[in-house]
PyMOL Python script that loads the backbone (N, CA, C, O; Angstrom):
from pymol import cmd

cmd.read_pdbstr("""\
ATOM      1  N   MET A   1      77.121  76.520 128.457  1.00  0.00           N
ATOM      2  CA  MET A   1      78.476  76.779 127.979  1.00  0.00           C
ATOM      3  C   MET A   1      79.329  77.268 129.142  1.00  0.00           C
ATOM      4  O   MET A   1      78.973  78.212 129.848  1.00  0.00           O
ATOM      5  N   ASP A   2      80.425  76.623 129.314  1.00  0.00           N
ATOM      6  CA  ASP A   2      81.326  77.090 130.350  1.00  0.00           C
ATOM      7  C   ASP A   2      82.482  77.871 129.706  1.00  0.00           C
ATOM      8  O   ASP A   2      82.545  78.008 128.484  1.00  0.00           O
ATOM      9  N   ILE A   3      83.369  78.365 130.524  1.00  0.00           N
ATOM     10  CA  ILE A   3      84.448  79.224 130.045  1.00  0.00           C
ATOM     11  C   ILE A   3      85.416  78.472 129.143  1.00  0.00           C
ATOM     12  O   ILE A   3      85.976  79.062 128.219  1.00  0.00           O
ATOM     13  N   ASN A   4      85.625  77.186 129.392  1.00  0.00           N
ATOM     14  CA  ASN A   4      86.543  76.412 128.554  1.00  0.00           C
ATOM     15  C   ASN A   4      86.001  76.225 127.137  1.00  0.00           C
ATOM     16  O   ASN A   4      86.769  76.218 126.175  1.00  0.00           O
ATOM     17  N   THR A   5      84.712  76.077 127.006  1.00  0.00           N
ATOM     18  CA  THR A   5      84.094  75.974 125.683  1.00  0.00           C
ATOM     19  C   THR A   5      84.263  77.287 124.922  1.00  0.00           C
ATOM     20  O   THR A   5      84.572  77.284 123.730  1.00  0.00           O
ATOM     21  N   LEU A   6      84.062  78.388 125.601  1.00  0.00           N
ATOM     22  CA  LEU A   6      84.241  79.689 124.961  1.00  0.00           C
ATOM     23  C   LEU A   6      85.697  79.915 124.558  1.00  0.00           C
ATOM     24  O   LEU A   6      85.962  80.463 123.488  1.00  0.00           O
ATOM     25  N   ARG A   7      86.625  79.505 125.387  1.00  0.00           N
ATOM     26  CA  ARG A   7      88.051  79.638 125.053  1.00  0.00           C
ATOM     27  C   ARG A   7      88.405  78.781 123.847  1.00  0.00           C
ATOM     28  O   ARG A   7      89.149  79.219 122.970  1.00  0.00           O
ATOM     29  N   SER A   8      87.883  77.577 123.799  1.00  0.00           N
ATOM     30  CA  SER A   8      88.142  76.694 122.659  1.00  0.00           C
ATOM     31  C   SER A   8      87.562  77.285 121.376  1.00  0.00           C
ATOM     32  O   SER A   8      88.205  77.260 120.327  1.00  0.00           O
ATOM     33  N   LEU A   9      86.368  77.806 121.464  1.00  0.00           N
ATOM     34  CA  LEU A   9      85.734  78.424 120.308  1.00  0.00           C
ATOM     35  C   LEU A   9      86.531  79.647 119.841  1.00  0.00           C
ATOM     36  O   LEU A   9      86.715  79.835 118.638  1.00  0.00           O
ATOM     37  N   ALA A  10      86.996  80.467 120.759  1.00  0.00           N
ATOM     38  CA  ALA A  10      87.794  81.637 120.404  1.00  0.00           C
ATOM     39  C   ALA A  10      89.108  81.220 119.750  1.00  0.00           C
ATOM     40  O   ALA A  10      89.566  81.878 118.816  1.00  0.00           O
ATOM     41  N   THR A  11      89.712  80.152 120.221  1.00  0.00           N
ATOM     42  CA  THR A  11      90.950  79.655 119.632  1.00  0.00           C
ATOM     43  C   THR A  11      90.722  79.179 118.202  1.00  0.00           C
ATOM     44  O   THR A  11      91.513  79.492 117.313  1.00  0.00           O
ATOM     45  N   VAL A  12      89.665  78.436 117.977  1.00  0.00           N
ATOM     46  CA  VAL A  12      89.361  77.926 116.643  1.00  0.00           C
ATOM     47  C   VAL A  12      89.048  79.073 115.684  1.00  0.00           C
ATOM     48  O   VAL A  12      89.517  79.073 114.546  1.00  0.00           O
ATOM     49  N   VAL A  13      88.269  80.036 116.130  1.00  0.00           N
ATOM     50  CA  VAL A  13      87.937  81.187 115.281  1.00  0.00           C
ATOM     51  C   VAL A  13      89.193  81.994 114.952  1.00  0.00           C
ATOM     52  O   VAL A  13      89.362  82.442 113.818  1.00  0.00           O
ATOM     53  N   SER A  14      90.061  82.178 115.921  1.00  0.00           N
ATOM     54  CA  SER A  14      91.307  82.907 115.680  1.00  0.00           C
ATOM     55  C   SER A  14      92.199  82.169 114.692  1.00  0.00           C
ATOM     56  O   SER A  14      92.791  82.793 113.812  1.00  0.00           O
ATOM     57  N   PHE A  15      92.302  80.863 114.822  1.00  0.00           N
ATOM     58  CA  PHE A  15      93.123  80.070 113.919  1.00  0.00           C
ATOM     59  C   PHE A  15      92.571  80.120 112.500  1.00  0.00           C
ATOM     60  O   PHE A  15      93.338  80.268 111.548  1.00  0.00           O
ATOM     61  N   VAL A  16      91.276  80.001 112.345  1.00  0.00           N
ATOM     62  CA  VAL A  16      90.663  80.062 111.021  1.00  0.00           C
ATOM     63  C   VAL A  16      90.877  81.443 110.399  1.00  0.00           C
ATOM     64  O   VAL A  16      91.134  81.545 109.200  1.00  0.00           O
ATOM     65  N   THR A  17      90.775  82.490 111.189  1.00  0.00           N
ATOM     66  CA  THR A  17      91.031  83.845 110.700  1.00  0.00           C
ATOM     67  C   THR A  17      92.482  83.993 110.257  1.00  0.00           C
ATOM     68  O   THR A  17      92.750  84.578 109.208  1.00  0.00           O
ATOM     69  N   PHE A  18      93.410  83.477 111.036  1.00  0.00           N
ATOM     70  CA  PHE A  18      94.825  83.530 110.688  1.00  0.00           C
ATOM     71  C   PHE A  18      95.093  82.800 109.375  1.00  0.00           C
ATOM     72  O   PHE A  18      95.794  83.324 108.510  1.00  0.00           O
ATOM     73  N   ILE A  19      94.550  81.610 109.220  1.00  0.00           N
ATOM     74  CA  ILE A  19      94.736  80.844 107.982  1.00  0.00           C
ATOM     75  C   ILE A  19      94.132  81.599 106.802  1.00  0.00           C
ATOM     76  O   ILE A  19      94.703  81.590 105.711  1.00  0.00           O
ATOM     77  N   GLY A  20      93.005  82.243 106.996  1.00  0.00           N
ATOM     78  CA  GLY A  20      92.386  83.031 105.924  1.00  0.00           C
ATOM     79  C   GLY A  20      93.250  84.205 105.500  1.00  0.00           C
ATOM     80  O   GLY A  20      93.354  84.494 104.308  1.00  0.00           O
ATOM     81  N   ILE A  21      93.870  84.883 106.450  1.00  0.00           N
ATOM     82  CA  ILE A  21      94.744  86.007 106.131  1.00  0.00           C
ATOM     83  C   ILE A  21      95.991  85.524 105.398  1.00  0.00           C
ATOM     84  O   ILE A  21      96.422  86.152 104.431  1.00  0.00           O
ATOM     85  N   VAL A  22      96.568  84.423 105.844  1.00  0.00           N
ATOM     86  CA  VAL A  22      97.750  83.865 105.176  1.00  0.00           C
ATOM     87  C   VAL A  22      97.396  83.446 103.754  1.00  0.00           C
ATOM     88  O   VAL A  22      98.149  83.725 102.821  1.00  0.00           O
ATOM     89  N   TRP A  23      96.271  82.787 103.582  1.00  0.00           N
ATOM     90  CA  TRP A  23      95.838  82.373 102.250  1.00  0.00           C
ATOM     91  C   TRP A  23      95.626  83.578 101.350  1.00  0.00           C
ATOM     92  O   TRP A  23      96.025  83.550 100.186  1.00  0.00           O
ATOM     93  N   TRP A  24      95.009  84.633 101.861  1.00  0.00           N
ATOM     94  CA  TRP A  24      94.768  85.847 101.086  1.00  0.00           C
ATOM     95  C   TRP A  24      96.087  86.504 100.675  1.00  0.00           C
ATOM     96  O   TRP A  24      96.239  86.936  99.533  1.00  0.00           O
ATOM     97  N   ALA A  25      97.032  86.576 101.604  1.00  0.00           N
ATOM     98  CA  ALA A  25      98.301  87.247 101.327  1.00  0.00           C
ATOM     99  C   ALA A  25      99.146  86.483 100.318  1.00  0.00           C
ATOM    100  O   ALA A  25      99.882  87.106  99.552  1.00  0.00           O
ATOM    101  N   TRP A  26      99.068  85.172 100.292  1.00  0.00           N
ATOM    102  CA  TRP A  26      99.893  84.368  99.399  1.00  0.00           C
ATOM    103  C   TRP A  26      99.160  83.946  98.131  1.00  0.00           C
ATOM    104  O   TRP A  26      99.691  83.154  97.352  1.00  0.00           O
ATOM    105  N   SER A  27      97.949  84.458  97.909  1.00  0.00           N
ATOM    106  CA  SER A  27      97.216  84.070  96.711  1.00  0.00           C
ATOM    107  C   SER A  27      97.859  84.686  95.471  1.00  0.00           C
ATOM    108  O   SER A  27      98.490  85.741  95.542  1.00  0.00           O
ATOM    109  N   LYS A  28      97.692  84.024  94.357  1.00  0.00           N
ATOM    110  CA  LYS A  28      98.298  84.465  93.095  1.00  0.00           C
ATOM    111  C   LYS A  28      97.739  85.816  92.644  1.00  0.00           C
ATOM    112  O   LYS A  28      98.459  86.600  92.026  1.00  0.00           O
ATOM    113  N   ARG A  29      96.492  86.096  92.938  1.00  0.00           N
ATOM    114  CA  ARG A  29      95.897  87.369  92.511  1.00  0.00           C
ATOM    115  C   ARG A  29      96.540  88.560  93.204  1.00  0.00           C
ATOM    116  O   ARG A  29      96.580  89.651  92.636  1.00  0.00           O
ATOM    117  N   ARG A  30      97.043  88.375  94.413  1.00  0.00           N
ATOM    118  CA  ARG A  30      97.625  89.468  95.174  1.00  0.00           C
ATOM    119  C   ARG A  30      99.115  89.656  94.886  1.00  0.00           C
ATOM    120  O   ARG A  30      99.689  90.671  95.283  1.00  0.00           O
ATOM    121  N   ALA A  31      99.744  88.712  94.213  1.00  0.00           N
ATOM    122  CA  ALA A  31     101.191  88.762  94.001  1.00  0.00           C
ATOM    123  C   ALA A  31     101.617  90.009  93.237  1.00  0.00           C
ATOM    124  O   ALA A  31     102.616  90.634  93.593  1.00  0.00           O
ATOM    125  N   ASP A  32     100.885  90.378  92.203  1.00  0.00           N
ATOM    126  CA  ASP A  32     101.243  91.573  91.430  1.00  0.00           C
ATOM    127  C   ASP A  32     101.118  92.843  92.264  1.00  0.00           C
ATOM    128  O   ASP A  32     101.971  93.727  92.182  1.00  0.00           O
ATOM    129  N   ASP A  33     100.074  92.936  93.055  1.00  0.00           N
ATOM    130  CA  ASP A  33      99.887  94.116  93.912  1.00  0.00           C
ATOM    131  C   ASP A  33     100.994  94.230  94.948  1.00  0.00           C
ATOM    132  O   ASP A  33     101.504  95.321  95.201  1.00  0.00           O
ATOM    133  N   PHE A  34     101.365  93.107  95.546  1.00  0.00           N
ATOM    134  CA  PHE A  34     102.399  93.139  96.576  1.00  0.00           C
ATOM    135  C   PHE A  34     103.782  93.407  95.988  1.00  0.00           C
ATOM    136  O   PHE A  34     104.594  94.090  96.613  1.00  0.00           O
ATOM    137  N   SER A  35     104.061  92.880  94.795  1.00  0.00           N
ATOM    138  CA  SER A  35     105.365  93.156  94.190  1.00  0.00           C
ATOM    139  C   SER A  35     105.462  94.622  93.773  1.00  0.00           C
ATOM    140  O   SER A  35     106.535  95.219  93.858  1.00  0.00           O
ATOM    141  N   GLU A  36     104.372  95.195  93.331  1.00  0.00           N
ATOM    142  CA  GLU A  36     104.358  96.622  93.002  1.00  0.00           C
ATOM    143  C   GLU A  36     104.534  97.467  94.269  1.00  0.00           C
ATOM    144  O   GLU A  36     105.279  98.447  94.258  1.00  0.00           O
ATOM    145  N   ALA A  37     103.878  97.107  95.320  1.00  0.00           N
ATOM    146  CA  ALA A  37     104.008  97.841  96.583  1.00  0.00           C
ATOM    147  C   ALA A  37     105.407  97.700  97.169  1.00  0.00           C
ATOM    148  O   ALA A  37     105.882  98.614  97.844  1.00  0.00           O
ATOM    149  N   ALA A  38     106.069  96.587  96.929  1.00  0.00           N
ATOM    150  CA  ALA A  38     107.418  96.384  97.449  1.00  0.00           C
ATOM    151  C   ALA A  38     108.427  97.303  96.779  1.00  0.00           C
ATOM    152  O   ALA A  38     109.474  97.602  97.353  1.00  0.00           O
ATOM    153  N   GLN A  39     108.118  97.755  95.562  1.00  0.00           N
ATOM    154  CA  GLN A  39     109.042  98.624  94.829  1.00  0.00           C
ATOM    155  C   GLN A  39     108.813 100.108  95.099  1.00  0.00           C
ATOM    156  O   GLN A  39     109.605 100.932  94.643  1.00  0.00           O
ATOM    157  N   LEU A  40     107.771 100.473  95.815  1.00  0.00           N
ATOM    158  CA  LEU A  40     107.456 101.879  96.078  1.00  0.00           C
ATOM    159  C   LEU A  40     108.594 102.652  96.744  1.00  0.00           C
ATOM    160  O   LEU A  40     108.824 103.794  96.346  1.00  0.00           O
ATOM    161  N   PRO A  41     109.314 102.126  97.715  1.00  0.00           N
ATOM    162  CA  PRO A  41     110.380 102.911  98.346  1.00  0.00           C
ATOM    163  C   PRO A  41     111.548 103.227  97.392  1.00  0.00           C
ATOM    164  O   PRO A  41     112.315 104.157  97.642  1.00  0.00           O
ATOM    165  N   PHE A  42     111.681 102.463  96.314  1.00  0.00           N
ATOM    166  CA  PHE A  42     112.798 102.644  95.403  1.00  0.00           C
ATOM    167  C   PHE A  42     112.485 103.547  94.214  1.00  0.00           C
ATOM    168  O   PHE A  42     113.377 103.854  93.424  1.00  0.00           O
ATOM    169  N   GLU A  43     111.239 103.973  94.077  1.00  0.00           N
ATOM    170  CA  GLU A  43     110.866 104.834  92.957  1.00  0.00           C
ATOM    171  C   GLU A  43     111.337 106.254  93.181  1.00  0.00           C
ATOM    172  O   GLU A  43     111.349 106.748  94.308  1.00  0.00           O
ATOM    173  N   GLN A  44     111.723 106.903  92.107  1.00  0.00           N
ATOM    174  CA  GLN A  44     112.146 108.302  92.171  1.00  0.00           C
ATOM    175  C   GLN A  44     110.915 109.196  92.013  1.00  0.00           C
ATOM    176  O   GLN A  44     109.969 108.848  91.306  1.00  0.00           O
ATOM    177  N   ASP A  45     110.938 110.323  92.663  1.00  0.00           N
ATOM    178  CA  ASP A  45     109.819 111.270  92.536  1.00  0.00           C
ATOM    179  C   ASP A  45     109.886 112.026  91.238  1.00  0.00           C
ATOM    180  O   ASP A  45     109.025 112.863  90.966  1.00  0.00           O
TER     181      ASP A  45
END
""", "prot")
cmd.dss("prot")
cmd.show_as("cartoon", "prot")
cmd.util.cbc("prot")
cmd.orient("prot")
């Protein structure tokens, strides 16, 4: 394995991780949690 192979592998792993995070954040199951968290600054104590 040379350095270019390792760089390519790191790029692919990073891209797959990024896509996984985006998919997790935009999933329907998380929508209710995120909309509730978005309203936290506007709640009265």
